[in-house]
mmCIF file as Biopython writes it, N, C-alpha, C and O atoms, coordinates in Angstrom:
data_model
#
loop_
_atom_site.group_PDB
_atom_site.id
_atom_site.type_symbol
_atom_site.label_atom_id
_atom_site.label_alt_id
_atom_site.label_comp_id
_atom_site.label_asym_id
_atom_site.label_entity_id
_atom_site.label_seq_id
_atom_site.pdbx_PDB_ins_code
_atom_site.Cartn_x
_atom_site.Cartn_y
_atom_site.Cartn_z
_atom_site.occupancy
_atom_site.B_iso_or_equiv
_atom_site.auth_seq_id
_atom_site.auth_asym_id
_atom_site.pdbx_PDB_model_num
ATOM 1   N N  . UNK A ? 1  ? -16.080 -48.433 19.518 1.0 0.0 1  A 1 
ATOM 2   C CA . UNK A ? 1  ? -16.923 -49.512 19.435 1.0 0.0 1  A 1 
ATOM 3   C C  . UNK A ? 1  ? -16.414 -50.404 18.200 1.0 0.0 1  A 1 
ATOM 4   O O  . UNK A ? 1  ? -15.903 -49.895 17.202 1.0 0.0 1  A 1 
ATOM 5   N N  . UNK A ? 2  ? -16.584 -51.643 18.348 1.0 0.0 2  A 1 
ATOM 6   C CA . UNK A ? 2  ? -16.118 -52.651 17.241 1.0 0.0 2  A 1 
ATOM 7   C C  . UNK A ? 2  ? -17.477 -53.339 16.661 1.0 0.0 2  A 1 
ATOM 8   O O  . UNK A ? 2  ? -18.597 -52.965 17.008 1.0 0.0 2  A 1 
ATOM 9   N N  . UNK A ? 3  ? -17.253 -54.327 15.791 1.0 0.0 3  A 1 
ATOM 10  C CA . UNK A ? 3  ? -18.365 -54.928 15.135 1.0 0.0 3  A 1 
ATOM 11  C C  . UNK A ? 3  ? -19.184 -55.780 15.962 1.0 0.0 3  A 1 
ATOM 12  O O  . UNK A ? 3  ? -20.214 -56.305 15.537 1.0 0.0 3  A 1 
ATOM 13  N N  . UNK A ? 4  ? -18.691 -55.945 17.282 1.0 0.0 4  A 1 
ATOM 14  C CA . UNK A ? 4  ? -19.550 -56.877 18.254 1.0 0.0 4  A 1 
ATOM 15  C C  . UNK A ? 4  ? -20.157 -55.967 19.338 1.0 0.0 4  A 1 
ATOM 16  O O  . UNK A ? 4  ? -20.496 -56.409 20.436 1.0 0.0 4  A 1 
ATOM 17  N N  . UNK A ? 5  ? -20.278 -54.687 18.983 1.0 0.0 5  A 1 
ATOM 18  C CA . UNK A ? 5  ? -20.882 -53.802 19.819 1.0 0.0 5  A 1 
ATOM 19  C C  . UNK A ? 5  ? -20.214 -53.428 21.207 1.0 0.0 5  A 1 
ATOM 20  O O  . UNK A ? 5  ? -20.808 -52.865 22.127 1.0 0.0 5  A 1 
ATOM 21  N N  . UNK A ? 6  ? -18.849 -53.838 21.218 1.0 0.0 6  A 1 
ATOM 22  C CA . UNK A ? 6  ? -18.068 -53.703 22.423 1.0 0.0 6  A 1 
ATOM 23  C C  . UNK A ? 6  ? -17.608 -52.232 22.550 1.0 0.0 6  A 1 
ATOM 24  O O  . UNK A ? 6  ? -17.276 -51.602 21.546 1.0 0.0 6  A 1 
ATOM 25  N N  . UNK A ? 7  ? -17.590 -51.700 23.752 1.0 0.0 7  A 1 
ATOM 26  C CA . UNK A ? 7  ? -17.108 -50.361 23.941 1.0 0.0 7  A 1 
ATOM 27  C C  . UNK A ? 7  ? -15.507 -50.596 24.170 1.0 0.0 7  A 1 
ATOM 28  O O  . UNK A ? 7  ? -15.088 -51.393 25.009 1.0 0.0 7  A 1 
ATOM 29  N N  . UNK A ? 8  ? -14.675 -49.826 23.344 1.0 0.0 8  A 1 
ATOM 30  C CA . UNK A ? 8  ? -13.240 -49.779 23.459 1.0 0.0 8  A 1 
ATOM 31  C C  . UNK A ? 8  ? -12.840 -49.264 24.782 1.0 0.0 8  A 1 
ATOM 32  O O  . UNK A ? 8  ? -13.351 -48.223 25.197 1.0 0.0 8  A 1 
ATOM 33  N N  . UNK A ? 9  ? -11.895 -49.963 25.537 1.0 0.0 9  A 1 
ATOM 34  C CA . UNK A ? 9  ? -11.461 -49.436 26.737 1.0 0.0 9  A 1 
ATOM 35  C C  . UNK A ? 9  ? -12.344 -49.805 27.988 1.0 0.0 9  A 1 
ATOM 36  O O  . UNK A ? 9  ? -11.973 -49.520 29.127 1.0 0.0 9  A 1 
ATOM 37  N N  . UNK A ? 10 ? -13.432 -50.400 27.747 1.0 0.0 10 A 1 
ATOM 38  C CA . UNK A ? 10 ? -14.131 -50.852 29.100 1.0 0.0 10 A 1 
ATOM 39  C C  . UNK A ? 10 ? -14.648 -52.234 28.923 1.0 0.0 10 A 1 
ATOM 40  O O  . UNK A ? 10 ? -15.600 -52.475 28.180 1.0 0.0 10 A 1 
ATOM 41  N N  . UNK A ? 11 ? -14.009 -53.154 29.618 1.0 0.0 11 A 1 
ATOM 42  C CA . UNK A ? 11 ? -14.204 -54.398 29.612 1.0 0.0 11 A 1 
ATOM 43  C C  . UNK A ? 11 ? -15.701 -54.850 29.885 1.0 0.0 11 A 1 
ATOM 44  O O  . UNK A ? 11 ? -16.279 -54.332 30.841 1.0 0.0 11 A 1 
ATOM 45  N N  . UNK A ? 12 ? -16.327 -55.736 29.143 1.0 0.0 12 A 1 
ATOM 46  C CA . UNK A ? 12 ? -17.630 -56.183 29.493 1.0 0.0 12 A 1 
ATOM 47  C C  . UNK A ? 12 ? -18.894 -55.356 29.196 1.0 0.0 12 A 1 
ATOM 48  O O  . UNK A ? 12 ? -20.031 -55.728 29.485 1.0 0.0 12 A 1 
ATOM 49  N N  . UNK A ? 13 ? -18.552 -54.088 28.533 1.0 0.0 13 A 1 
ATOM 50  C CA . UNK A ? 13 ? -19.672 -53.219 28.158 1.0 0.0 13 A 1 
ATOM 51  C C  . UNK A ? 13 ? -19.887 -53.285 26.780 1.0 0.0 13 A 1 
ATOM 52  O O  . UNK A ? 13 ? -18.922 -53.283 26.015 1.0 0.0 13 A 1 
ATOM 53  N N  . UNK A ? 14 ? -21.170 -53.350 26.323 1.0 0.0 14 A 1 
ATOM 54  C CA . UNK A ? 14 ? -21.607 -53.475 24.812 1.0 0.0 14 A 1 
ATOM 55  C C  . UNK A ? 14 ? -22.937 -52.301 24.903 1.0 0.0 14 A 1 
ATOM 56  O O  . UNK A ? 14 ? -23.705 -52.071 25.837 1.0 0.0 14 A 1 
ATOM 57  N N  . UNK A ? 15 ? -22.851 -51.718 23.601 1.0 0.0 15 A 1 
ATOM 58  C CA . UNK A ? 15 ? -23.848 -50.768 23.435 1.0 0.0 15 A 1 
ATOM 59  C C  . UNK A ? 15 ? -24.828 -51.349 22.377 1.0 0.0 15 A 1 
ATOM 60  O O  . UNK A ? 15 ? -24.411 -51.880 21.348 1.0 0.0 15 A 1 
ATOM 61  N N  . UNK A ? 16 ? -26.124 -51.228 22.667 1.0 0.0 16 A 1 
ATOM 62  C CA . UNK A ? 16 ? -27.206 -51.648 21.660 1.0 0.0 16 A 1 
ATOM 63  C C  . UNK A ? 16 ? -28.222 -50.581 21.619 1.0 0.0 16 A 1 
ATOM 64  O O  . UNK A ? 16 ? -29.341 -50.821 22.071 1.0 0.0 16 A 1 
ATOM 65  N N  . UNK A ? 17 ? -27.932 -49.388 21.104 1.0 0.0 17 A 1 
ATOM 66  C CA . UNK A ? 17 ? -28.999 -48.424 20.968 1.0 0.0 17 A 1 
ATOM 67  C C  . UNK A ? 17 ? -28.701 -47.625 19.765 1.0 0.0 17 A 1 
ATOM 68  O O  . UNK A ? 17 ? -27.802 -48.038 19.033 1.0 0.0 17 A 1 
ATOM 69  N N  . UNK A ? 18 ? -29.343 -46.509 19.444 1.0 0.0 18 A 1 
ATOM 70  C CA . UNK A ? 18 ? -29.248 -45.725 18.295 1.0 0.0 18 A 1 
ATOM 71  C C  . UNK A ? 18 ? -27.746 -44.914 18.238 1.0 0.0 18 A 1 
ATOM 72  O O  . UNK A ? 18 ? -27.326 -44.390 17.207 1.0 0.0 18 A 1 
ATOM 73  N N  . UNK A ? 19 ? -27.163 -44.911 19.278 1.0 0.0 19 A 1 
ATOM 74  C CA . UNK A ? 19 ? -25.834 -44.240 19.266 1.0 0.0 19 A 1 
ATOM 75  C C  . UNK A ? 19 ? -24.801 -45.102 18.353 1.0 0.0 19 A 1 
ATOM 76  O O  . UNK A ? 19 ? -23.774 -44.545 17.966 1.0 0.0 19 A 1 
ATOM 77  N N  . UNK A ? 20 ? -25.043 -46.367 18.027 1.0 0.0 20 A 1 
ATOM 78  C CA . UNK A ? 20 ? -24.242 -47.246 17.142 1.0 0.0 20 A 1 
ATOM 79  C C  . UNK A ? 20 ? -24.442 -46.837 15.628 1.0 0.0 20 A 1 
ATOM 80  O O  . UNK A ? 20 ? -23.640 -47.233 14.782 1.0 0.0 20 A 1 
ATOM 81  N N  . UNK A ? 21 ? -25.353 -46.164 15.349 1.0 0.0 21 A 1 
ATOM 82  C CA . UNK A ? 21 ? -25.619 -45.916 14.049 1.0 0.0 21 A 1 
ATOM 83  C C  . UNK A ? 21 ? -24.700 -44.854 13.404 1.0 0.0 21 A 1 
ATOM 84  O O  . UNK A ? 21 ? -24.607 -43.743 13.926 1.0 0.0 21 A 1 
ATOM 85  N N  . UNK A ? 22 ? -24.056 -45.152 12.345 1.0 0.0 22 A 1 
ATOM 86  C CA . UNK A ? 22 ? -22.952 -44.158 11.956 1.0 0.0 22 A 1 
ATOM 87  C C  . UNK A ? 22 ? -23.489 -42.805 11.409 1.0 0.0 22 A 1 
ATOM 88  O O  . UNK A ? 22 ? -22.758 -41.816 11.459 1.0 0.0 22 A 1 
ATOM 89  N N  . UNK A ? 23 ? -24.769 -42.726 10.876 1.0 0.0 23 A 1 
ATOM 90  C CA . UNK A ? 23 ? -25.337 -41.537 10.400 1.0 0.0 23 A 1 
ATOM 91  C C  . UNK A ? 23 ? -26.841 -41.348 10.997 1.0 0.0 23 A 1 
ATOM 92  O O  . UNK A ? 23 ? -27.475 -42.315 11.417 1.0 0.0 23 A 1 
ATOM 93  N N  . UNK A ? 24 ? -27.305 -40.155 11.000 1.0 0.0 24 A 1 
ATOM 94  C CA . UNK A ? 24 ? -28.804 -40.026 11.581 1.0 0.0 24 A 1 
ATOM 95  C C  . UNK A ? 24 ? -29.667 -40.305 10.352 1.0 0.0 24 A 1 
ATOM 96  O O  . UNK A ? 24 ? -29.487 -39.862 9.218  1.0 0.0 24 A 1 
ATOM 97  N N  . UNK A ? 25 ? -30.627 -41.110 10.775 1.0 0.0 25 A 1 
ATOM 98  C CA . UNK A ? 25 ? -31.681 -41.480 9.651  1.0 0.0 25 A 1 
ATOM 99  C C  . UNK A ? 25 ? -32.858 -40.577 9.932  1.0 0.0 25 A 1 
ATOM 100 O O  . UNK A ? 25 ? -33.115 -40.103 11.038 1.0 0.0 25 A 1 
ATOM 101 N N  . UNK A ? 26 ? -33.603 -40.371 8.736  1.0 0.0 26 A 1 
ATOM 102 C CA . UNK A ? 26 ? -34.717 -39.549 8.652  1.0 0.0 26 A 1 
ATOM 103 C C  . UNK A ? 26 ? -36.044 -40.160 9.093  1.0 0.0 26 A 1 
ATOM 104 O O  . UNK A ? 26 ? -37.006 -39.448 9.380  1.0 0.0 26 A 1 
ATOM 105 N N  . UNK A ? 27 ? -36.081 -41.604 9.147  1.0 0.0 27 A 1 
ATOM 106 C CA . UNK A ? 27 ? -37.174 -42.244 9.523  1.0 0.0 27 A 1 
ATOM 107 C C  . UNK A ? 27 ? -37.242 -42.596 11.064 1.0 0.0 27 A 1 
ATOM 108 O O  . UNK A ? 27 ? -36.255 -42.518 11.796 1.0 0.0 27 A 1 
ATOM 109 N N  . UNK A ? 28 ? -38.466 -42.982 11.480 1.0 0.0 28 A 1 
ATOM 110 C CA . UNK A ? 28 ? -38.488 -43.206 13.058 1.0 0.0 28 A 1 
ATOM 111 C C  . UNK A ? 28 ? -37.429 -44.383 13.264 1.0 0.0 28 A 1 
ATOM 112 O O  . UNK A ? 28 ? -37.241 -45.240 12.400 1.0 0.0 28 A 1 
ATOM 113 N N  . UNK A ? 29 ? -36.821 -44.354 14.363 1.0 0.0 29 A 1 
ATOM 114 C CA . UNK A ? 29 ? -35.601 -45.202 14.702 1.0 0.0 29 A 1 
ATOM 115 C C  . UNK A ? 29 ? -36.092 -46.542 15.505 1.0 0.0 29 A 1 
ATOM 116 O O  . UNK A ? 29 ? -35.281 -47.424 15.788 1.0 0.0 29 A 1 
ATOM 117 N N  . UNK A ? 30 ? -37.278 -46.616 15.802 1.0 0.0 30 A 1 
ATOM 118 C CA . UNK A ? 30 ? -37.789 -47.804 16.677 1.0 0.0 30 A 1 
ATOM 119 C C  . UNK A ? 30 ? -37.347 -49.230 16.041 1.0 0.0 30 A 1 
ATOM 120 O O  . UNK A ? 30 ? -36.770 -50.077 16.724 1.0 0.0 30 A 1 
ATOM 121 N N  . UNK A ? 31 ? -37.688 -49.431 14.591 1.0 0.0 31 A 1 
ATOM 122 C CA . UNK A ? 31 ? -37.357 -50.526 14.048 1.0 0.0 31 A 1 
ATOM 123 C C  . UNK A ? 31 ? -35.938 -50.818 13.901 1.0 0.0 31 A 1 
ATOM 124 O O  . UNK A ? 31 ? -35.447 -51.940 14.029 1.0 0.0 31 A 1 
ATOM 125 N N  . UNK A ? 32 ? -35.294 -49.730 13.621 1.0 0.0 32 A 1 
ATOM 126 C CA . UNK A ? 32 ? -33.718 -49.853 13.443 1.0 0.0 32 A 1 
ATOM 127 C C  . UNK A ? 32 ? -33.135 -50.343 14.741 1.0 0.0 32 A 1 
ATOM 128 O O  . UNK A ? 32 ? -32.379 -51.314 14.730 1.0 0.0 32 A 1 
ATOM 129 N N  . UNK A ? 33 ? -33.472 -49.668 15.960 1.0 0.0 33 A 1 
ATOM 130 C CA . UNK A ? 33 ? -32.935 -49.889 17.285 1.0 0.0 33 A 1 
ATOM 131 C C  . UNK A ? 33 ? -33.293 -51.369 17.634 1.0 0.0 33 A 1 
ATOM 132 O O  . UNK A ? 33 ? -32.505 -52.075 18.264 1.0 0.0 33 A 1 
ATOM 133 N N  . UNK A ? 34 ? -34.523 -51.820 17.198 1.0 0.0 34 A 1 
ATOM 134 C CA . UNK A ? 34 ? -34.930 -53.241 17.432 1.0 0.0 34 A 1 
ATOM 135 C C  . UNK A ? 34 ? -34.044 -54.275 16.811 1.0 0.0 34 A 1 
ATOM 136 O O  . UNK A ? 34 ? -33.718 -55.294 17.420 1.0 0.0 34 A 1 
ATOM 137 N N  . UNK A ? 35 ? -33.595 -53.954 15.386 1.0 0.0 35 A 1 
ATOM 138 C CA . UNK A ? 35 ? -32.709 -54.801 14.725 1.0 0.0 35 A 1 
ATOM 139 C C  . UNK A ? 35 ? -31.439 -54.856 15.422 1.0 0.0 35 A 1 
ATOM 140 O O  . UNK A ? 35 ? -30.844 -55.916 15.617 1.0 0.0 35 A 1 
ATOM 141 N N  . UNK A ? 36 ? -30.974 -53.595 15.841 1.0 0.0 36 A 1 
ATOM 142 C CA . UNK A ? 36 ? -29.574 -53.585 16.583 1.0 0.0 36 A 1 
ATOM 143 C C  . UNK A ? 36 ? -29.660 -54.449 18.015 1.0 0.0 36 A 1 
ATOM 144 O O  . UNK A ? 36 ? -28.673 -55.021 18.479 1.0 0.0 36 A 1 
ATOM 145 N N  . UNK A ? 37 ? -30.773 -54.461 18.550 1.0 0.0 37 A 1 
ATOM 146 C CA . UNK A ? 37 ? -30.793 -55.231 19.884 1.0 0.0 37 A 1 
ATOM 147 C C  . UNK A ? 37 ? -30.885 -56.585 19.473 1.0 0.0 37 A 1 
ATOM 148 O O  . UNK A ? 37 ? -30.263 -57.415 20.136 1.0 0.0 37 A 1 
ATOM 149 N N  . UNK A ? 38 ? -31.622 -56.994 18.390 1.0 0.0 38 A 1 
ATOM 150 C CA . UNK A ? 38 ? -31.618 -58.340 18.165 1.0 0.0 38 A 1 
ATOM 151 C C  . UNK A ? 38 ? -30.172 -58.861 17.784 1.0 0.0 38 A 1 
ATOM 152 O O  . UNK A ? 38 ? -29.782 -59.980 18.121 1.0 0.0 38 A 1 
ATOM 153 N N  . UNK A ? 39 ? -29.456 -58.026 17.104 1.0 0.0 39 A 1 
ATOM 154 C CA . UNK A ? 39 ? -28.084 -58.549 16.593 1.0 0.0 39 A 1 
ATOM 155 C C  . UNK A ? 39 ? -27.125 -58.631 17.942 1.0 0.0 39 A 1 
ATOM 156 O O  . UNK A ? 39 ? -26.240 -59.482 18.038 1.0 0.0 39 A 1 
ATOM 157 N N  . UNK A ? 40 ? -27.373 -57.752 18.865 1.0 0.0 40 A 1 
ATOM 158 C CA . UNK A ? 40 ? -26.700 -57.849 20.037 1.0 0.0 40 A 1 
ATOM 159 C C  . UNK A ? 40 ? -26.951 -59.032 20.829 1.0 0.0 40 A 1 
ATOM 160 O O  . UNK A ? 40 ? -26.032 -59.618 21.402 1.0 0.0 40 A 1 
ATOM 161 N N  . UNK A ? 41 ? -28.216 -59.427 20.888 1.0 0.0 41 A 1 
ATOM 162 C CA . UNK A ? 41 ? -28.764 -60.668 21.483 1.0 0.0 41 A 1 
ATOM 163 C C  . UNK A ? 41 ? -28.051 -61.883 20.844 1.0 0.0 41 A 1 
ATOM 164 O O  . UNK A ? 41 ? -27.589 -62.809 21.512 1.0 0.0 41 A 1 
ATOM 165 N N  . UNK A ? 42 ? -28.004 -61.808 19.580 1.0 0.0 42 A 1 
ATOM 166 C CA . UNK A ? 42 ? -27.353 -62.978 18.813 1.0 0.0 42 A 1 
ATOM 167 C C  . UNK A ? 42 ? -25.795 -63.083 19.051 1.0 0.0 42 A 1 
ATOM 168 O O  . UNK A ? 42 ? -25.196 -64.154 19.144 1.0 0.0 42 A 1 
ATOM 169 N N  . UNK A ? 43 ? -25.227 -61.859 19.136 1.0 0.0 43 A 1 
ATOM 170 C CA . UNK A ? 43 ? -23.831 -61.969 19.533 1.0 0.0 43 A 1 
ATOM 171 C C  . UNK A ? 43 ? -23.521 -62.487 20.844 1.0 0.0 43 A 1 
ATOM 172 O O  . UNK A ? 43 ? -22.631 -63.325 20.982 1.0 0.0 43 A 1 
ATOM 173 N N  . UNK A ? 44 ? -24.217 -62.031 21.849 1.0 0.0 44 A 1 
ATOM 174 C CA . UNK A ? 44 ? -24.149 -62.470 23.264 1.0 0.0 44 A 1 
ATOM 175 C C  . UNK A ? 44 ? -24.415 -63.988 23.407 1.0 0.0 44 A 1 
ATOM 176 O O  . UNK A ? 44 ? -23.777 -64.709 24.174 1.0 0.0 44 A 1 
ATOM 177 N N  . UNK A ? 45 ? -25.337 -64.376 22.660 1.0 0.0 45 A 1 
ATOM 178 C CA . UNK A ? 45 ? -25.603 -65.846 22.780 1.0 0.0 45 A 1 
ATOM 179 C C  . UNK A ? 45 ? -24.777 -66.751 21.992 1.0 0.0 45 A 1 
ATOM 180 O O  . UNK A ? 45 ? -24.975 -67.966 22.011 1.0 0.0 45 A 1 
ATOM 181 N N  . UNK A ? 46 ? -23.726 -66.126 21.200 1.0 0.0 46 A 1 
ATOM 182 C CA . UNK A ? 46 ? -22.837 -66.869 20.533 1.0 0.0 46 A 1 
ATOM 183 C C  . UNK A ? 46 ? -23.429 -67.342 19.008 1.0 0.0 46 A 1 
ATOM 184 O O  . UNK A ? 46 ? -22.707 -68.081 18.339 1.0 0.0 46 A 1 
ATOM 185 N N  . UNK A ? 47 ? -24.657 -66.944 18.495 1.0 0.0 47 A 1 
ATOM 186 C CA . UNK A ? 47 ? -25.161 -67.258 17.334 1.0 0.0 47 A 1 
ATOM 187 C C  . UNK A ? 47 ? -24.361 -66.736 16.116 1.0 0.0 47 A 1 
ATOM 188 O O  . UNK A ? 47 ? -24.260 -67.394 15.080 1.0 0.0 47 A 1 
ATOM 189 N N  . UNK A ? 48 ? -23.811 -65.552 16.287 1.0 0.0 48 A 1 
ATOM 190 C CA . UNK A ? 48 ? -23.135 -65.058 15.096 1.0 0.0 48 A 1 
ATOM 191 C C  . UNK A ? 48 ? -21.804 -64.381 15.628 1.0 0.0 48 A 1 
ATOM 192 O O  . UNK A ? 48 ? -21.695 -64.232 16.845 1.0 0.0 48 A 1 
ATOM 193 N N  . UNK A ? 49 ? -20.797 -63.969 14.796 1.0 0.0 49 A 1 
ATOM 194 C CA . UNK A ? 49 ? -19.635 -63.244 15.257 1.0 0.0 49 A 1 
ATOM 195 C C  . UNK A ? 49 ? -19.674 -61.993 14.531 1.0 0.0 49 A 1 
ATOM 196 O O  . UNK A ? 49 ? -20.347 -61.825 13.514 1.0 0.0 49 A 1 
ATOM 197 N N  . UNK A ? 50 ? -18.919 -61.096 15.088 1.0 0.0 50 A 1 
ATOM 198 C CA . UNK A ? 50 ? -18.869 -59.756 14.500 1.0 0.0 50 A 1 
ATOM 199 C C  . UNK A ? 50 ? -17.923 -59.658 13.223 1.0 0.0 50 A 1 
ATOM 200 O O  . UNK A ? 50 ? -17.340 -60.656 12.799 1.0 0.0 50 A 1 
ATOM 201 N N  . UNK A ? 51 ? -17.807 -58.459 12.658 1.0 0.0 51 A 1 
ATOM 202 C CA . UNK A ? 51 ? -16.941 -58.382 11.423 1.0 0.0 51 A 1 
ATOM 203 C C  . UNK A ? 51 ? -15.532 -58.320 11.949 1.0 0.0 51 A 1 
ATOM 204 O O  . UNK A ? 51 ? -14.584 -58.249 11.168 1.0 0.0 51 A 1 
#
């Protein structure tokens, strides 16, 4: 996966869930996954670019 949530080797597929987090967090993941989804939305709409 890259900075724009694209899956390597699969054209047109992006991942926007808890699997993109590099480490397991000890808190509930709902707010974190919501933030990931909002970033994915912005990427798809062209509002921001990945790293």
